[in-house]
N, C-alpha and C positions, 0 to 999 in steps of 0.2 A: 540733185537727188531729192525725191519727195520724202518728207519726214513722216513719222507715224501718225501724227495728228492730222496732217493734210490727207494722208491715205485714208484714214477713217472718215474724214469729211467727204472724200470722193465717193466712198462706198455709200454713204447716206444720201448724198445728192443724186447719185445714179440709181438708188433704190435696189442695190444688190442685197441678196440674202446669203448668209454663210451656212445656213442650217435649214433642213427641211422640217425640223421641229422647232417649236418656240424655245428660245434659249432660257430655260427656267432652271434655277439652282435646285439641288436636292433638299435644301433646308427652306424652300420657299413658303412652306405652310407650317413652319414651327410656331410662328406668331399667329394669334387669333386676329380676326378682322378688326376688332376693337383696338388691339395693340398696334396694328398697322396704321389704322386711322390716326392714332395719337402721334406716331412717329412722323407720318407724312405731313400732318398738320404743322408740326414744328419746322419741317423742311420748307414747306410753302411759306410760312411766316418769314423764314430766313431769306428766301428768294425775294419776297416783296420788300422786305426791309433793305436788302442790298440794292434793289432798284430805286429806293428812295420813297416808297409809298408810306403814307401815314396810316398805320394800322389802328389808330384811335378813331378814325373817321367811321361813322355809322354805316356807310355804304360798303366798306371793305373789311371791317374788323371781323366779320364772320366768314370771309372768303377762304382762309386756310382750312377751316373745318369743312366747309362745303366742298372744296376741291378734294380733300382727303377722302370724304365719304363717297364722292363721285368716282374717284379712282378705284376704290376697293369694292364698293357695292354695285357700281354701274358699268362704266366703260371698260374696266379691266376685270370684271367679275368672271369672265370666261377662263381666266388663268386657273381658277380653283376647280379641280376635278370633281369636287363634291357637287358642283352646279351643273355637271354634264347631264343633258336631258336623257331620259330613258327612251331609247329608240325601239319601242314596242312594234313588233311586226305580227302579221296575221297570214293565215293560209289564203292563197288566191283562189277562193272557192268558186268565184264567178268566171275563172279561166280567162281573164283579160290578158291578151297576148301581145298587145301593142305597147309602144312606149307611153309612159306617163310623164307629163311635163308640168312642173310648177314654176311659173315664170314671174318675173318682176318682184322677187322677194327683196324687201328693203335691206340694204347693208349699211350699217353704221359701224365703222371700225376706226382704228387709230394707227397711223404710220409709226412704226417703231424707231424710225430714224430721227424724226423731229417732234413726235407726239402731237401731231396735227390730224384732224379728221380725214377719214376716207369715207366717201358717201356715194352709194351707187345701188345697183340692182344685180341680183343673182338669178340665174335661170338654171334649174336643176331638173334632170330627167333620169329615169331608169326603166329597164325592161325586166319584168318579173321573171324569176326562174322558179317560182312557186310560193314566194312570200311577197306581201305588200306592206307598206308603211303608211300610217296616218299622214294626211297632208300637212297638218300643223307641225308634225314632228320634223318635217323637212325644213320648215321655217326656223324651228328652234335649234336645229343643228347648225344652220347658217349663223344664227345669232350667237350661239355659244362660241364658235370658233372666231367670230368677228370681234367679240368683246375681250380684246387683249391687244397689247402692242403687236402689230402684225405687218406682214408683207403680203401683197395681194396674190402673188403666185402661190405662196404657201397656203393661204386661206383657201384658194380654189382646190388645191390638192387635198387638204384636210377634209373638206366637205365631201369630196368624192370618196376618199378612203373610209370615212365614217359610215357612209351609206352602203358602200360595198361590204363592209363588215356586218352591218345590221341586216342587210338583205340576203347575204350569202351569194352574191353575184358580182362579177366584174363589170356588168353592163350598166354603168352609171356615168353620167356626164354633167359637167358644170361649166357655165360661162358667166363671168362677172364683168360688168362695165361700170367703172367707178371714177369719180373725180378725187384727186389727192390735193388737199389744201396746201401741202408742202410744196406742190408745184404751182397751184393756182394763186396762192396768197403770198408767197415769198420766192426767193430765188429768181427763176425765169418769169414768174408772175403771168403764166399763160392761163387765163380764165376759161378758155374754150376747150382745152384738151381733156381727154379722158383716157383711161387705161383699160384695155380689154385683155383678160386672161381666160384660158380654157384648159380643161382636163377631160380627156375622153378615155373611157375604159371599155374593154371587151368589144361588144358589137358596135359601139359608137365609134370605133376606129375605122369601120367600114365607111367609105366615102358616101354611099347612098344613105345610110342610117344617119351619119353626121349631118348631111344636107337636110334630111327630114327634120331633125332636131332644130337646126339653125333656122329653117323656114318657119317652124312653129313659134319660135321666140320673136319673130318679126311681126306676128299677127297683132293687130291693135285690139285691145280689149275695151269695149265700150258697152255700158249698160244704161 
């Protein structure tokens, strides 16, 4: 019989997610960023000391503080709803009626199972139903949902759902192709594999529209 610890390890190694939303507690923002940094700094110090590292060495004595600031201010900054980008939209006055595709958006995220990087590209598209959104806002939405402990399937869905809400249309799609260092650098250590996830809403569920979108993201962009 598999014990609970082995079961949890299996979930992590197979990259399963138990929740369509990030598992954040209700009290997650009771502490200020500065208070979180101080607590995490002490935890990182404890980890390094347990591993036998000499924290008086010039190279490493600042690492706990650097890691703590990186967690709170950078790679997990998207956990804080105060940092959610304002998804301003505008009337589609020029009556553009075809799909708009923003491809090759850089994705830097972190696997919530091993806290190792996820690095890849997102391709996002929508068909306007009367509203349009600034191109940079699409990048910022991807970045916001990527900057947290994450599962790629959930990230893909969250990007689509956020754009659907902002634009007032179901006609949104997203494909992400990414490498997971928890697969590439540990465990099976397969440095060649990548993971592709997709979410198609509204008109993008139509096979012809889906094919058009997938053909666009195959185009090589060279200047």
